[in-house]
C-alpha positions as CSV (number, residue, x, y, z in Angstrom):
1,M,10.7,27.9,-15.5
2,N,13.6,28.5,-17.9
3,D,16.1,25.6,-17.7
4,R,16.0,24.9,-14.0
5,K,14.6,21.6,-12.6
6,I,11.0,21.3,-11.5
7,R,10.9,21.1,-7.7
8,I,8.5,18.4,-6.4
9,A,7.8,18.2,-2.6
10,F,6.4,15.0,-1.2
11,L,4.6,15.1,2.2
12,I,3.6,11.8,3.9
13,T,2.2,10.9,7.3
14,D,5.1,8.5,8.1
15,L,7.9,6.6,6.4
16,D,7.5,3.2,8.1
17,V,7.3,0.1,5.9
18,G,4.0,0.1,4.0
19,G,2.5,0.1,0.5
20,A,2.1,3.9,0.3
21,E,5.5,4.6,1.7
22,Q,7.2,2.2,-0.6
23,N,5.4,3.5,-3.7
24,L,6.4,7.1,-2.7
25,A,10.0,6.0,-2.4
26,A,9.9,4.2,-5.8
27,L,8.4,7.3,-7.4
28,A,10.8,9.8,-5.8
29,V,13.8,7.7,-6.8
30,G,12.4,6.8,-10.2
31,L,11.5,10.3,-11.4
32,D,13.8,11.7,-14.1
33,K,16.6,13.6,-12.2
34,T,17.4,15.7,-15.2
35,L,13.9,17.1,-15.1
36,F,12.9,16.9,-11.4
37,E,14.4,17.8,-8.1
38,V,12.6,16.0,-5.2
39,C,12.4,16.4,-1.5
40,V,10.4,14.5,1.1
41,A,8.9,15.4,4.5
42,S,7.3,13.0,7.0
43,L,4.9,14.3,9.7
44,L,6.0,11.5,12.1
45,P,9.6,10.7,12.7
46,A,11.0,9.1,9.6
47,G,11.1,5.3,9.5
48,E,12.9,2.6,7.6
49,V,11.8,3.9,4.1
50,A,13.7,7.2,4.8
51,T,17.0,5.2,4.5
52,R,16.1,4.1,1.0
53,L,15.2,7.6,0.0
54,R,18.5,9.1,1.4
55,E,20.5,6.4,-0.3
56,G,18.8,7.5,-3.6
57,G,19.9,11.1,-3.0
58,I,16.6,12.4,-1.8
59,A,16.5,14.9,1.1
60,V,14.2,13.8,3.9
61,T,12.9,16.0,6.7
62,D,11.1,15.0,9.9
63,V,8.3,17.3,11.0
64,H,8.0,15.5,14.4
65,M,4.3,16.1,14.7
66,S,2.5,14.7,17.7
67,S,-1.1,15.8,17.0
68,Y,-3.2,18.2,14.9
69,A,-2.9,20.7,17.8
70,D,0.9,20.6,17.7
71,L,1.3,24.2,16.6
72,R,5.1,24.0,16.7
73,A,5.1,21.1,14.3
74,C,2.6,23.0,12.0
75,R,5.0,25.9,11.9
76,R,7.9,23.5,11.1
77,L,5.7,22.1,8.3
78,H,5.1,25.6,6.9
79,R,8.8,26.4,7.1
80,W,9.8,23.2,5.3
81,L,7.4,23.9,2.5
82,R,8.7,27.5,2.1
83,R,12.3,26.3,2.1
84,A,11.5,23.6,-0.5
85,R,10.3,26.4,-2.9
86,A,8.2,23.6,-4.5
87,D,6.6,24.0,-7.9
88,L,4.2,21.2,-6.9
89,L,3.3,19.5,-3.6
90,H,2.2,15.8,-3.6
91,T,0.7,14.6,-0.3
92,W,0.2,11.0,0.7
93,L,-2.2,9.5,3.3
94,F,-5.0,11.2,5.3
95,H,-3.1,13.3,7.8
96,A,-0.6,14.6,5.3
97,N,-3.4,15.2,2.8
98,F,-5.4,17.2,5.3
99,L,-2.6,19.3,6.7
100,G,-0.5,19.5,3.5
101,R,-3.4,21.0,1.5
102,I,-4.0,23.7,4.2
103,A,-0.2,24.4,4.5
104,A,0.0,24.8,0.7
105,R,-2.7,27.3,0.7
106,F,-1.0,29.4,3.4
107,V,2.4,29.1,1.8
108,G,1.1,29.7,-1.8
109,V,2.2,26.4,-3.3
110,K,0.1,25.3,-6.3
111,P,-0.7,22.8,-7.8
112,V,-1.3,20.3,-5.1
113,V,-1.7,16.5,-5.7
114,S,-3.0,14.2,-3.0
115,S,-3.0,10.4,-2.8
116,I,-5.8,8.5,-1.1
117,R,-4.6,4.9,-0.5
118,V,-7.3,3.1,1.4
119,A,-11.1,3.0,1.5
120,E,-11.2,4.8,4.8
121,P,-14.2,3.8,7.0
122,R,-13.6,6.5,9.7
123,R,-16.2,9.2,9.3
124,L,-13.9,11.9,10.7
125,H,-11.3,11.2,8.1
126,L,-13.9,11.2,5.3
127,L,-15.1,14.5,6.5
128,G,-11.6,15.9,6.5
129,E,-11.2,14.7,2.9
130,R,-14.4,16.3,1.8
131,L,-13.7,19.6,3.5
132,T,-10.3,20.0,1.9
133,T,-10.9,18.5,-1.5
134,A,-11.2,22.0,-3.1
135,L,-7.6,22.7,-2.0
136,A,-6.2,19.9,-4.1
137,D,-5.9,20.2,-7.9
138,C,-5.9,16.4,-8.3
139,I,-6.7,13.5,-6.0
140,L,-5.2,10.2,-6.9
141,A,-6.8,6.8,-6.0
142,N,-4.8,3.7,-6.5
143,S,-7.7,1.7,-7.8
144,A,-11.0,2.2,-9.7
145,S,-13.1,0.8,-6.9
146,L,-11.4,3.2,-4.4
147,R,-12.2,6.1,-6.7
148,D,-15.8,5.0,-6.7
149,Y,-15.8,4.6,-3.0
150,M,-14.5,8.2,-2.5
151,I,-17.1,9.6,-4.9
152,D,-19.8,7.8,-2.9
153,A,-18.3,9.3,0.2
154,G,-18.7,12.9,-1.2
155,V,-15.3,13.6,-2.7
156,R,-15.6,15.6,-5.9
157,A,-15.4,13.2,-8.9
158,D,-13.8,15.9,-11.2
159,R,-10.8,15.9,-8.9
160,L,-10.2,12.2,-8.8
161,K,-7.8,10.2,-11.1
162,V,-6.6,6.6,-10.9
163,I,-2.9,5.6,-10.9
164,P,-2.5,2.0,-9.6
165,N,0.3,0.9,-7.3
166,A,3.4,-0.7,-8.8
167,V,5.5,-3.7,-7.9
168,D,9.3,-4.3,-8.4
169,L,8.8,-7.4,-10.5
170,Q,12.5,-8.3,-10.7
171,R,12.9,-8.2,-6.9
172,F,10.1,-10.7,-6.2
173,A,10.4,-12.8,-9.3
174,A,14.1,-13.4,-8.7
175,A,13.5,-15.1,-5.3
176,R,14.1,-18.9,-5.7
177,R,11.1,-21.2,-5.1
178,R,11.9,-23.8,-2.4
179,A,13.0,-27.0,-4.0
180,A,12.0,-29.5,-1.3
181,K,8.3,-30.2,-1.0
182,A,7.2,-29.6,2.6
183,K,4.8,-32.1,4.3
184,R,2.4,-29.2,4.9
185,L,1.1,-26.5,2.6
186,R,2.7,-23.3,3.7
187,V,0.2,-20.3,3.9
188,L,1.6,-16.8,4.4
189,F,0.2,-13.6,5.6
190,V,2.2,-10.3,5.4
191,G,0.9,-7.1,6.8
192,R,0.2,-4.8,9.8
193,L,-1.4,-6.6,12.6
194,T,-4.5,-4.5,13.0
195,E,-8.3,-4.9,12.8
196,Q,-8.2,-3.8,9.2
197,K,-6.2,-6.9,8.1
198,G,-8.6,-9.5,9.6
199,V,-5.8,-11.9,10.7
200,D,-8.2,-13.2,13.3
201,V,-10.3,-14.7,10.5
202,L,-7.2,-16.5,9.1
203,L,-6.4,-17.9,12.5
204,R,-10.0,-19.2,13.0
205,A,-9.9,-20.8,9.5
206,A,-6.5,-22.4,10.4
207,G,-8.2,-24.0,13.4
208,D,-10.7,-25.9,11.2
209,V,-10.3,-29.6,11.9
210,S,-10.1,-30.3,8.1
211,L,-7.0,-28.1,7.7
212,R,-5.0,-28.6,10.9
213,S,-2.9,-31.5,9.6
214,G,-2.5,-30.1,6.1
215,I,-1.3,-26.5,6.4
216,E,1.2,-24.4,8.3
217,V,0.6,-20.7,8.6
218,V,3.3,-18.0,8.8
219,V,2.2,-14.5,10.0
220,A,4.7,-11.8,9.2
221,G,4.3,-8.2,10.5
222,E,3.9,-6.1,13.6
223,G,1.1,-4.0,14.9
224,P,-1.1,-3.2,17.9
225,D,-3.1,-6.4,17.7
226,R,-0.1,-8.8,17.9
227,S,-0.5,-9.8,21.5
228,K,-4.3,-10.3,21.0
229,L,-3.8,-12.4,17.9
230,M,-1.1,-14.5,19.6
231,A,-3.5,-15.1,22.5
232,L,-6.2,-16.2,20.1
233,A,-3.8,-18.6,18.4
234,E,-3.0,-20.0,21.8
235,D,-6.6,-20.3,22.8
236,L,-7.3,-22.2,19.5
237,E,-4.2,-24.4,20.1
238,L,-2.8,-23.5,16.7
239,D,0.6,-25.1,17.0
240,H,0.9,-24.9,13.2
241,V,0.9,-21.1,13.2
242,R,4.1,-19.0,13.6
243,F,4.4,-15.3,14.2
244,V,7.7,-14.1,12.7
245,G,7.3,-10.3,13.3
246,Q,8.5,-7.5,11.0
247,T,10.9,-8.7,8.4
248,D,12.8,-7.6,5.3
249,R,12.7,-11.1,4.0
250,V,9.3,-10.8,2.3
251,P,10.5,-11.9,-1.2
252,E,12.1,-15.0,0.4
253,L,9.0,-15.8,2.5
254,L,6.8,-15.5,-0.6
255,A,9.2,-17.8,-2.5
256,E,9.0,-20.3,0.3
257,S,5.2,-20.3,0.5
258,D,2.5,-22.2,-1.4
259,L,-0.3,-19.7,-0.8
260,F,-0.7,-16.1,0.2
261,V,-3.8,-15.0,2.1
262,L,-5.0,-11.4,2.7
263,T,-8.1,-11.3,4.9
264,S,-8.5,-7.5,4.9
265,R,-11.8,-5.8,5.9
266,W,-10.9,-2.8,3.8
267,E,-8.1,-1.8,1.5
268,G,-7.1,0.6,-1.3
269,L,-4.9,-1.5,-3.6
270,P,-2.8,-3.8,-1.5
271,N,0.8,-3.8,-2.6
272,V,1.4,-7.2,-0.9
273,V,-1.1,-8.9,-3.3
274,L,1.0,-7.6,-6.3
275,E,4.2,-8.8,-4.5
276,A,2.7,-12.3,-4.1
277,M,1.6,-12.3,-7.7
278,A,5.1,-11.3,-8.8
279,S,6.4,-14.2,-6.8
280,R,4.1,-16.6,-8.5
281,C,2.5,-17.4,-5.2
282,P,-1.3,-18.0,-5.6
283,V,-3.4,-15.5,-3.7
284,V,-6.7,-15.8,-1.7
285,G,-8.1,-12.3,-0.8
286,T,-11.3,-10.8,0.5
287,E,-13.7,-9.1,-1.8
288,V,-12.9,-5.5,-0.7
289,T,-12.0,-2.3,-2.5
290,G,-8.7,-2.6,-4.3
291,T,-8.2,-6.4,-3.8
292,R,-11.2,-7.1,-6.1
293,D,-9.5,-4.8,-8.7
294,L,-6.6,-7.1,-8.8
295,I,-8.1,-10.5,-8.5
296,R,-10.4,-12.2,-11.0
297,S,-11.6,-15.1,-8.9
298,G,-10.7,-18.4,-10.5
299,E,-8.3,-16.8,-13.0
300,N,-5.5,-15.2,-11.1
301,G,-6.5,-15.8,-7.5
302,L,-9.5,-16.6,-5.3
303,L,-11.9,-14.1,-3.6
304,V,-13.9,-14.8,-0.5
305,P,-16.4,-12.6,1.4
306,V,-15.1,-10.5,4.3
307,D,-15.2,-12.1,7.8
308,D,-16.4,-15.4,6.3
309,V,-14.4,-18.2,8.0
310,P,-16.2,-21.1,6.3
311,A,-15.6,-19.5,2.8
312,L,-11.9,-19.1,3.6
313,V,-11.7,-22.7,4.9
314,G,-13.3,-23.8,1.7
315,A,-10.8,-21.8,-0.5
316,L,-7.8,-23.1,1.5
317,R,-9.1,-26.7,1.3
318,R,-9.7,-26.4,-2.4
319,L,-6.2,-25.1,-3.1
320,S,-4.5,-27.5,-0.8
321,E,-6.1,-30.4,-2.8
322,D,-5.5,-29.0,-6.3
323,A,-1.9,-28.3,-7.3
324,S,-2.9,-27.6,-10.9
325,L,-5.3,-24.9,-9.7
326,R,-2.5,-23.4,-7.6
327,E,-0.2,-23.3,-10.6
328,R,-2.8,-21.8,-12.9
329,L,-3.6,-19.0,-10.4
330,A,0.1,-18.4,-9.9
331,E,0.7,-17.8,-13.6
332,G,-2.4,-15.7,-13.9
333,G,-1.3,-13.6,-11.0
334,Y,2.2,-13.1,-12.5
335,E,0.7,-11.7,-15.6
336,T,-1.3,-9.3,-13.5
337,A,1.8,-8.2,-11.7
338,R,3.6,-7.6,-15.0
339,R,1.0,-5.0,-15.9
340,H,1.8,-3.0,-12.7
341,S,5.4,-2.0,-13.5
342,M,7.4,0.7,-11.7
343,R,8.1,2.3,-15.0
344,A,4.4,2.7,-15.9
345,M,3.7,4.2,-12.4
346,V,6.5,6.7,-12.7
347,E,5.5,7.7,-16.3
348,A,1.9,8.2,-15.3
349,H,2.9,10.5,-12.4
350,T,5.3,12.4,-14.7
351,E,2.6,13.1,-17.2
352,L,0.2,14.2,-14.5
353,Y,2.7,16.6,-12.9
354,L,3.6,18.2,-16.3
355,E,-0.1,18.5,-17.2
356,L,-0.9,20.3,-13.9
357,L,2.1,22.6,-14.1
358,K,1.2,23.6,-17.6
359,R,-2.4,24.2,-16.6
360,S,-1.3,26.4,-13.7
361,R,1.2,28.2,-15.9
362,R,4.1,27.2,-13.7
363,L,5.5,25.4,-16.8
364,I,5.7,27.1,-20.1
């Protein structure tokens, strides 16, 4: 490669606000600019995270893909990859993984790294992963339990490697905890309002008669299930639940809250749990892939079974009655967040890229 920079191309399904998108941005901006030159493409029109990338000097391209059968967009994807003259392609999320691996084979880009971010339950997606595994030189999972899940689903174990998500500790730790003690315990959920996140379980727990007078619930995020969830809250007469929509005030919301709850039915490694931990906000999560990698129940958070309203009620009641437990879990969570630094995540990717490039003789 002589003295020129190593060209890394990132391809992702979209650049809306989410854990994968934010980790991509942190990595793209954090890579050593004296060693790497980075460009990014999004299959769907670029969202809010694209602004952060461009402010960091990263070129961002929209492929404007509408479906797998969008042949014009497939051609645009191939043209972008050729123009990028990438030494390595790194794809993120299922659609980008599937189409990016195929495009790389046609264009002749190698090596290829792919990131799987969630324990995908959809059989068609799992089939797509298995069919194109051989086209990737390395497949990254963001937790050990996600790696094991993908092995059980038929993805080749020899291609899988774990690099956990990272959290911007300074951003979340710097938010000021609210000084005045509220009359009610404030419980926060942040995430996309979809079936995956199980917000309906949180709402049903919030309706328990033993909790109604003692907690207030803030639901932050948007998604296709918002109207259905708001209707459920109305049916349950949850006047102590507020939907605040999409917001860029997540650090402040966490700092103002007494508990964070994530009721997911499946995950990969939820960034928002790390963000709550970095904020010293005690966490209650469901025992699913990724979340259970972060939470040691009773030490740095509490785990409850998926879709178990009584268990969630019990955990919320326990924490509402025990301030010392909340404090202990908050400190344990903060120590967990400290081990997931941005620096460690960037260094792990840098080592992987250089190893793969040397192995493929693109770097001598």
